[in-house]
RODO-2510 file (C-alpha; in nm, 4 decimals, decimal comma):
residues 228
     n   res          X          Y          Z
     1     m     0,0000     0,0000     0,0000
     2     i     0,1082     0,3593    -0,0605
     3     r     0,0015     0,7047     0,0549
     4     l    -0,2713     0,8704    -0,1501
     5     d    -0,0919     1,2052    -0,1733
     6     k     0,2234     1,0341    -0,2985
     7     v     0,0325     0,8465    -0,5684
     8     l    -0,1350     1,1601    -0,7044
     9     a     0,1856     1,3649    -0,6886
    10     h     0,3736     1,0982    -0,8842
    11     l     0,0955     1,0863    -1,1411
    12     g     0,1317     1,4613    -1,2008
    13     y    -0,1745     1,5983    -1,0240
    14     g     0,0358     1,8530    -0,8387
    15     s     0,2915     1,8619    -0,5609
    16     r     0,2151     1,6700    -0,2432
    17     k     0,1296     2,0018    -0,0820
    18     e    -0,1149     2,0832    -0,3618
    19     v    -0,2684     1,7379    -0,3387
    20     k    -0,3196     1,7842     0,0348
    21     e    -0,5038     2,1104    -0,0380
    22     m    -0,7346     1,9295    -0,2813
    23     i    -0,8056     1,6703    -0,0131
    24     k    -0,8845     1,9440     0,2405
    25     k    -1,1261     2,1000    -0,0077
    26     g    -1,3137     1,7715    -0,0401
    27     l    -1,2269     1,7151    -0,4062
    28     i    -1,0949     1,3611    -0,3802
    29     k    -1,2760     1,0321    -0,3351
    30     v    -1,1356     0,6826    -0,2959
    31     d    -1,3690     0,3948    -0,3761
    32     g    -1,6598     0,6382    -0,3600
    33     i    -1,5742     0,7759    -0,0162
    34     l    -1,4832     1,1431     0,0299
    35     i    -1,1318     1,1648     0,1716
    36     k    -1,0186     1,4136     0,4352
    37     n    -0,6947     1,2473     0,5440
    38     s    -0,3918     1,3006     0,3199
    39     d    -0,2036     1,0242     0,5052
    40     l    -0,4490     0,7627     0,3808
    41     k    -0,2852     0,4554     0,2298
    42     i    -0,4476     0,2885    -0,0668
    43     n    -0,3901    -0,0281    -0,2658
    44     e    -0,3382    -0,0624    -0,6398
    45     d    -0,7012    -0,1540    -0,7055
    46     s    -0,8456     0,1560    -0,5401
    47     k    -1,0650     0,3799    -0,7546
    48     i    -0,9549     0,7426    -0,7199
    49     e    -1,1706     1,0365    -0,8296
    50     i    -1,0815     1,4052    -0,8407
    51     a    -1,3851     1,6311    -0,8711
    52     d    -1,5801     1,3213    -0,9817
    53     d    -1,3344     1,2464    -1,2667
    54     e    -1,1675     0,9061    -1,2329
    55     v    -0,7870     0,9039    -1,2184
    56     k    -0,6489     0,6790    -1,4895
    57     y    -0,3359     0,5043    -1,3735
    58     n    -0,3612     0,1678    -1,5436
    59     e    -0,2203     0,2641    -1,8839
    60     f     0,1183     0,1307    -1,9877
    61     k     0,4210     0,3202    -1,8663
    62     y     0,7807     0,2881    -1,9816
    63     y     1,0816     0,4145    -1,7894
    64     v     1,4548     0,3672    -1,8187
    65     i     1,6647     0,4005    -1,5057
    66     n     2,0343     0,4045    -1,4338
    67     k     2,0319     0,1382    -1,1646
    68     p     2,2631     0,2043    -0,8711
    69     s     2,4640    -0,0706    -0,7055
    70     g     2,2843    -0,2032    -0,3982
    71     y     1,9363    -0,1984    -0,5550
    72     l     1,7530    -0,5231    -0,6162
    73     s     1,5956    -0,5890    -0,9566
    74     a     1,2595    -0,6699    -0,8002
    75     t     0,9345    -0,5075    -0,6915
    76     e     0,9676    -0,5778    -0,3209
    77     s     1,2267    -0,6947    -0,0707
    78     n     1,2798    -0,6955     0,3031
    79     n     1,6556    -0,6633     0,2723
    80     y     1,7356    -0,4149    -0,0047
    81     p     1,5786    -0,1163    -0,1794
    82     c     1,4134    -0,2140    -0,5085
    83     v     1,4566    -0,0552    -0,8513
    84     t     1,0841     0,0239    -0,8660
    85     d     1,1393     0,2622    -0,5722
    86     l     1,3291     0,4876    -0,8128
    87     v     1,0364     0,5644    -1,0455
    88     p     0,6912     0,7223    -0,9964
    89     y     0,4254     0,5024    -0,8411
    90     h     0,2306     0,3138    -1,1036
    91     k     0,0191     0,0030    -1,0875
    92     g     0,2017    -0,3157    -1,1802
    93     l     0,5454    -0,1719    -1,2533
    94     f     0,8275    -0,4247    -1,2717
    95     p     1,1835    -0,4412    -1,4077
    96     v     1,2407    -0,6023    -1,7465
    97     g     1,4911    -0,8702    -1,6580
    98     r     1,7456    -0,8243    -1,3854
    99     l     2,0822    -0,6741    -1,3098
   100     d     2,2904    -0,8156    -1,0259
   101     l     2,2788    -0,6331    -0,6943
   102     d     2,6256    -0,4849    -0,7513
   103     t     2,5706    -0,4098    -1,1214
   104     e     2,4777    -0,0627    -1,2424
   105     g     2,3213     0,0724    -1,5578
   106     l     2,0307     0,0543    -1,7943
   107     l     1,7153    -0,1144    -1,6738
   108     i     1,3695    -0,0798    -1,8241
   109     i     1,0781    -0,0462    -1,5813
   110     t     0,7284    -0,0980    -1,7214
   111     n     0,3915    -0,2636    -1,6696
   112     d     0,3777    -0,3918    -2,0275
   113     g     0,4103    -0,7673    -1,9902
   114     q     0,4127    -0,8376    -2,3637
   115     l     0,7051    -0,6030    -2,4245
   116     a     0,8969    -0,7583    -2,1359
   117     h     0,8349    -1,1066    -2,2739
   118     n     0,9609    -1,0098    -2,6179
   119     l     1,2733    -0,8379    -2,4864
   120     l     1,3626    -1,1316    -2,2619
   121     s     1,2737    -1,4182    -2,4942
   122     p     1,5907    -1,6138    -2,5896
   123     k     1,4466    -1,6589    -2,9396
   124     k     1,4542    -1,2817    -2,9983
   125     e     1,8306    -1,2600    -2,9251
   126     v     1,8024    -0,9000    -2,8056
   127     e     2,1433    -0,7333    -2,7811
   128     k     2,2616    -0,6105    -2,4414
   129     e     2,5857    -0,4142    -2,4179
   130     y     2,7953    -0,3789    -2,1037
   131     y     3,0938    -0,1726    -1,9996
   132     f     3,3174    -0,3451    -1,7471
   133     k     3,6407    -0,3082    -1,5543
   134     y     3,8515    -0,6133    -1,4919
   135     k     4,1636    -0,7631    -1,3463
   136     g     4,3685    -1,0229    -1,5323
   137     k     4,4598    -1,0475    -1,8973
   138     l     4,2332    -1,0454    -2,2007
   139     n     4,3678    -1,0609    -2,5553
   140     d     4,2782    -1,1248    -2,9202
   141     d     4,2223    -1,4927    -2,8411
   142     s     3,9612    -1,3840    -2,5866
   143     v     3,7771    -1,1941    -2,8600
   144     e     3,7778    -1,4980    -3,0893
   145     m     3,6609    -1,7287    -2,8118
   146     c     3,3624    -1,5017    -2,7419
   147     l     3,2654    -1,5034    -3,1073
   148     k     3,2682    -1,8839    -3,1118
   149     g     3,0898    -1,9244    -2,7779
   150     l     3,2315    -2,0027    -2,4357
   151     n     3,1905    -2,3211    -2,2366
   152     i     3,0768    -2,2043    -1,8939
   153     n     3,1755    -2,4738    -1,6419
   154     n     3,0371    -2,7410    -1,8717
   155     e     2,6886    -2,6036    -1,7950
   156     y     2,6157    -2,4328    -2,1269
   157     i     2,7790    -2,2797    -2,4334
   158     t     2,7214    -1,9076    -2,4675
   159     k     2,5838    -1,7602    -2,7847
   160     e     2,8119    -1,5525    -3,0051
   161     a     2,9270    -1,2421    -2,8164
   162     i     3,1296    -0,9401    -2,9249
   163     l     3,4148    -0,8498    -2,6899
   164     n     3,5891    -0,5138    -2,7252
   165     i     3,9033    -0,4825    -2,5129
   166     i     3,9547    -0,1119    -2,4472
   167     n     4,2766    -0,1481    -2,2467
   168     d     4,4316    -0,3617    -1,9733
   169     t     4,1565    -0,2764    -1,7226
   170     e     3,8453    -0,1876    -1,9279
   171     g     3,6282    -0,3473    -2,1908
   172     k     3,2851    -0,3714    -2,3489
   173     i     3,0863    -0,6781    -2,4422
   174     i     2,7654    -0,7384    -2,6393
   175     i     2,5638    -1,0489    -2,5561
   176     k     2,2341    -1,1851    -2,6894
   177     e     2,1188    -1,3722    -2,3823
   178     g     2,1044    -1,2987    -2,0128
   179     k     2,1863    -1,5996    -1,8015
   180     y     2,2768    -1,5742    -1,4340
   181     h     2,5998    -1,3734    -1,3826
   182     e     2,6711    -1,4325    -1,7511
   183     v     2,9157    -1,1501    -1,8243
   184     k     3,1066    -1,2109    -1,5017
   185     r     3,1259    -1,5840    -1,5726
   186     m     3,2361    -1,5252    -1,9307
   187     i     3,5225    -1,2996    -1,8275
   188     k     3,6211    -1,5485    -1,5570
   189     t     3,6283    -1,8254    -1,8178
   190     l     3,8643    -1,6069    -2,0217
   191     g     4,0978    -1,5701    -1,7250
   192     g     3,9852    -1,2318    -1,5952
   193     e     3,7766    -1,1021    -1,3078
   194     v     3,5070    -0,8361    -1,3422
   195     t     3,5486    -0,5635    -1,0787
   196     y     3,2782    -0,3289    -1,2108
   197     l     2,9860    -0,3882    -1,4460
   198     k     2,7417    -0,1488    -1,6070
   199     r     2,4815    -0,2111    -1,8768
   200     i     2,4878     0,0719    -2,1304
   201     r     2,2502    -0,0486    -2,4006
   202     m     1,9540    -0,2813    -2,4582
   203     k     1,8506    -0,3261    -2,8201
   204     e     1,8549     0,0313    -2,9645
   205     l     1,7960     0,1943    -2,6248
   206     e     2,1103     0,3540    -2,4811
   207     l     2,1726     0,4722    -2,1263
   208     g     2,3244     0,7991    -2,2468
   209     d     2,4045     1,0595    -1,9828
   210     l     2,1416     0,9468    -1,7322
   211     k     2,2991     0,9742    -1,3876
   212     i     2,3072     0,6975    -1,1292
   213     g     1,9664     0,6605    -0,9656
   214     e     1,7914     0,8828    -1,2204
   215     y     1,5069     0,7824    -1,4501
   216     r     1,3205     0,9182    -1,7497
   217     e     1,0151     0,8149    -1,9463
   218     l     1,0743     0,6654    -2,2875
   219     d     0,9473     0,8644    -2,5820
   220     v     0,7178     0,7279    -2,8513
   221     e     0,9964     0,6473    -3,0967
   222     e     1,2001     0,4616    -2,8345
   223     i     0,8975     0,2520    -2,7415
   224     k     0,8324     0,1719    -3,1076
   225     k     1,1912     0,0565    -3,1557
   226     l     1,1744    -0,1677    -2,8494
   227     k     0,8519    -0,3234    -2,9751
   228     k     0,9742    -0,3632    -3,3332
***
């Protein structure tokens, strides 16, 4: 459950102070009951009306965030803050896929289940690009091995991946799947150790200059490209 004034402020009906004023004026109803208490907590199925006009908050929403380290790619947790805490309240929001707790970078937050399914389906082979820092030694043989596919502890063979070694401590890699700890395990298989990992692109969507912990809504063209 979440506070009524917070919900309406996040949905753009004014600041929390302005929302409280509307409540005091008797303009807001929840499930048909006139509300006087701005501290009221509601659930996602509550019907909200402002001056007898129903608040629509069930439409699809699409956000991209720059996930900070220490945030869980989930909707709720008793131990860590969740990535959905970083975006405005909206019914049914969830992260598309997951980034490890200590991994930063691009994560899509939406309530569009079909889009999420398409982006995560192994058959779609959606590209995901990561920037990483590492210890150890990577070389041209490492690049070739990624292109051919890596044997990860005899558990599975990775799909073709593009490794770009920037220097002795930095690199980028493009993968088309998203198995558990995949990038870290790939670099370990190559003889290195990932010390920092950040996703910078998913399909055509790039993280750009979005700062850690910040979010923005996707525009129409970005949504079209993700759905294409």
